[in-house]
N, C-alpha and C positions, 0 to 999 in steps of 0.2 A: 575306092570302089564303094558300091552300096551294099549294105548288109542289113538283114532283119535282126534286131537285137531285143531280147527281153531285158527290161530294166528293173523289173520287180513283179510281184504277183499281179497279174491282170494288166500289166503296163508294157508297152512295146513301142518301138520306133524303127523306121528305116533310116539308117544313119550313113553318112560318109565316113568310112574307116580306112585305115592304112591297108594298102594292098599287101597280100602275103608274099614272102620270099621263100624260095626253095632252099631249106637248110640241107646239111649233109644227109644223104639218104632219103631226101624228100623230093616231091614234085609239086608244082602248082597246077591245079586243074581249073580250067574255065568251065563253070557249072552250066549245064544245059537244062537240067530238070531235077526237081526235088519233090519228094512226097511228104505230105504232112500226115502224122499218125497220132494215135491216142497218147503216146508217151510225150509228144510235143505239147499236147493240150494239158497234160498234167504238170509239165514244167511251167506252162503259162499261168495256170491257176494257182500254182504254189503247192499242189498236193503231192508232187513227185517225191518219193522217198529220199532220193539223193540230196534234195534241198534241206532235208531234216537231219541227215546223218553226216553232213559236212562234205559230201562227195561232189556237190555242185553249189555254186553261189552265183547270184546275179552280179553283173550282167551275164547273160547266156546267149550265145549264137547257135540256134538250133539247126537241124538238118542232117539226117543220117541215112536217108533213102535217096541216093543221088546217082547221076551220071554226068559225064562231061568229057572234055578233051584236054590232054596234057599240053601245057603251053610253056613250061619251064622245068628244068631238072637241076637238082643240086649236085654237089660233089659226091662221087661214088655211084651215081645213077647212070645206067645205060642210056646214052642219048637217043637210042632207038625208040624210047618212050615218047619223044616229042611228036606231037600231032596225032597220037593214038587216042581213040575213044575208049573210055574206061569207066568202071564203077569200082567199088571197093568195100572192104570189111569195115564195120563200125567198131569192132572190138580190137583195141591195140594193146597187146600184152607187153609186159616188161622185157620179155625175151630171154630171161635167164633163170626164172623160178622153175620149180619142178613141174608145174602145170604147163607153162610155155614149152619147156623142153620135151614134154610128152604129147605135144600137139593140142593142148587145151588152153591156148592163149585167150580164148573167149571167156574163160572163167578165172583168168589171172586176178589175184587179189589186188594187184597194183595197176590194173589196166586203165587206160583211158578209153572213153567211148566218144566217138565223134558226135559233137553237138549235144552231149548229155553229161559226161562225167569227167571230173578233174580238169575242167576248163578248156577242153579241146574244141576249138572253133569249128562249127558245122557248116553245112553246105547252103544254107539259106542266105547266099551272098553271090556276088558275081564270080568270085574265085575262092579257092580253098587250098591250103597246103596240107599234104598228107604223106605219110611214109610210103615209099614205093613198094615196100613189102606187103602193104594192104591192098594193092591194086589187082584187078582182074580185067584183062582186055575184053572189049565188046566187039563181036563180029558185026559186019554191016547188016546182017539179017535181024539184029536186035536194035530197034530204033530207040530214040530217046525216051519215049513213053515206057516201053518195056524195060529199058535200061535202068530207069529209076524204080522199077518194080522188082529188081533182082533181090534187094535186101528182104522185103517181105516174102518174096518167093522162096528164098533160102530157108526162112523160118518154116514156111508151110511144107516144103519138101522134107525137112527134117522131121516134122510131125508125122507125115505120112510114112516115112521110112521107119520111124519108131513104132508105128502101129503094127508093123510086120504082117501085112495082109497079102494074100495071094489073089490072083485074078479070079473074079466071080464071087469073092467074099464081100460082105456087107459092112460099110462104114457109116457111122452116124457122126456128123459134124455139128456141134452145138455152137451157134453163133455165126450168122451169115455176114460178118464183116470182111475186111480185106484178107486177113490171114485165113479165116475159115473158108472163104470161097476159093482162095488159091489152093488150100489143102484139098478141097473137093475136086478141083481141076487136076491136080497131080494124081489123086487117087483114080479118077476117071481114066486118065492117060495110061494107068497100069492095069486097067480092066476091072476095077472094082465097081460094085453097085454102091452108089453114094446117095445118102439122104441128109438133109439139112434141117436142123431144128432152130426156129427163131421166134420172134415176137410180132413184128409188124408185117402187114400184108404186102407192103411195097418191097421190103427186103426179101421176102420169101418168093414173091413174083419174079424178082430179078434173079434169084438163085435158080428158080425153075427154068429160066431161059438159058442157063448154063448146062442144061442136059442132065441135071441130077434126076434120079428116079423119083424122089419125093421131097417136098419142102413143107414142113409141118410146124404147127404150134404145139405146145404141150397138151392142148385140149384134144387134138386129133392125131397125135403121134400113134402109129399103129403098133400093135404088140408083135414085134418081129425079133428075131435073133440078131443082136448087134455084135458082130465079130470083133469090132474095135470101136472106140469112141474117142474123137478128138474134141477136147473142150477148148474152144477158141473164144469163149464168152468172157465178158468182164463182170458177170453177175456172181455174187458170192455164193449163191445156191448151186451153181453149175457143177462144181467138183463132186458134190455128193450125188447129184442127179446122174452124172456120168458113171459113178461107181454102182449105182442101183441098176443102170440099164445094160452095162456091158456083160457079155456072156462069160460064164465061169471059165477060168483058165486063159483068158485073153488079155488084151491090153487097153489101157486108157492113156492118152497123151494129154498132158496139161500144158497148154501154151498161152491161154488167156490169163490175165491178171485182173482181179477186182481191186477197187480202191480201198475196200475194207477187208479184213481177214476172212477167209473162207473156213467153214467148219466141215471136217470130213471125218466120219467115224471109221477108223482103220479096220475095224471088224468087217466092214463091208468089202474090204479088199482081201483080208486074210481068209475069211470064210468062203470066198469064191476063188481063192488062189489066183487073184488078179495081179498083173504087173502094171504099176503106175510109173510113167516116165515124164519127167519135166524137161521142157525145151526153153532155154534162155535166149539163144541168139541164132542168127542165120549162118554164122561163120562156116561150119562144115558143109553147108548146103548151097553156098553161093555158086560154085562152079557147076553143080548139077542143075541149078535153076537156069543159068545162062544156056547150058546145053539143051535143056528142054524148050526154052524160048526159041533158040536158034533153029531147032529142028521142027518147030511148029506143033510140038506135042501139047504144049500149054501156051495159050495166048492171054496174057494178063491185061491187055489194053482195054478190054471191055469194062474192067472194073474202075477205070479212071473216068470220073464224072465231069471234070473240068480242069483246065489249066489256067492259073491266075498269076498275078504279079506279086512282087514283094509287098507292095502297098495293100494288097488284099489279105495278107496272111493273118493280121490281127482279127479281122472278121471271121475267118475260117476257124481260128482257135477259140473264138467265142461261141462257135456252134452255128454260125450263119452260113447257110448254103448258098453258093453263087446262083444268081437268077438263071443263068444259062446252063446250069449243071444237068447232066444226064442222071440216070438212075443208079449208077455205080457208087460204091462206098468211098472211093479214094479221090482226094484232091491233090493235084500237082501244081507246082510253082515253076515258072520260067523266070529266073532272076535277070535275064537279059532284057525282058520286056518291062515297060513302064512309061511314065509320062515323058521322060527325057531319053529313054533308051529303046523306044519302040521300033 
């Protein structure tokens, strides 16, 4: 089968590799759609922390935002999975440590991460083997585009849940990227007033089209009471900005990660009695994201600007936007499409 493989910093190729087999407790998924995200770009550039602390080494097969159809099952797997459309968790815990046993497998010290950590091959390929325990079935009402948005959606839903806002309360989202805009949509779906803070006019214009109340730059951000702030930015100054803006006694959710360390004066939290929450992964939010998509409460598909082939991924990771791309922040890949597989 064909797979997109990182062979070193800034180097990649679409290679013919051995097709996966379904081991005990595993399935093989025929991949229909994969999202490319900022973490993938960090792996491509060589800046990703896992490459420096020994948790990842080249070659790497990326792809952790995915959906597809189960085409083979291994020993111990219910054959009823065959032919089912599915997506799945990125975080694969060891299953026996105290974190896994308490339902926190997404922060297991020994976890694998699909396409990212400890050499677990990702979904930027025609097929992928994955433990059946990681799977979530997709209803017919969630198409392939939405199915590959479940993983970022689970992150965004967790951020909104952590903000603990009621209907009519006001949320500020810093960073109008995929996670930030999905968080805005989930908050809108629960009746919140949502504002977005960004930098470029194009991203803010797109955010405004998603029915947010306001889309602002730092120069024109109004002096309002912010009942919660979700920091979905990758700028190192954003955490401190969120702490300065949130109302006393309320919550900040940190889900964005900068490439360089952020500086945050904890006095800004303590003196305002603010609760700060960190969100690492989508795991506890995946089922809720599927439910919201299936019900039509949140439609993530507008955020997808283009769907490209495996051969196009290198350009995407270098920051080149496809010529036919729409205004949304997300690029998808269909591994089934290509010169010889169209």
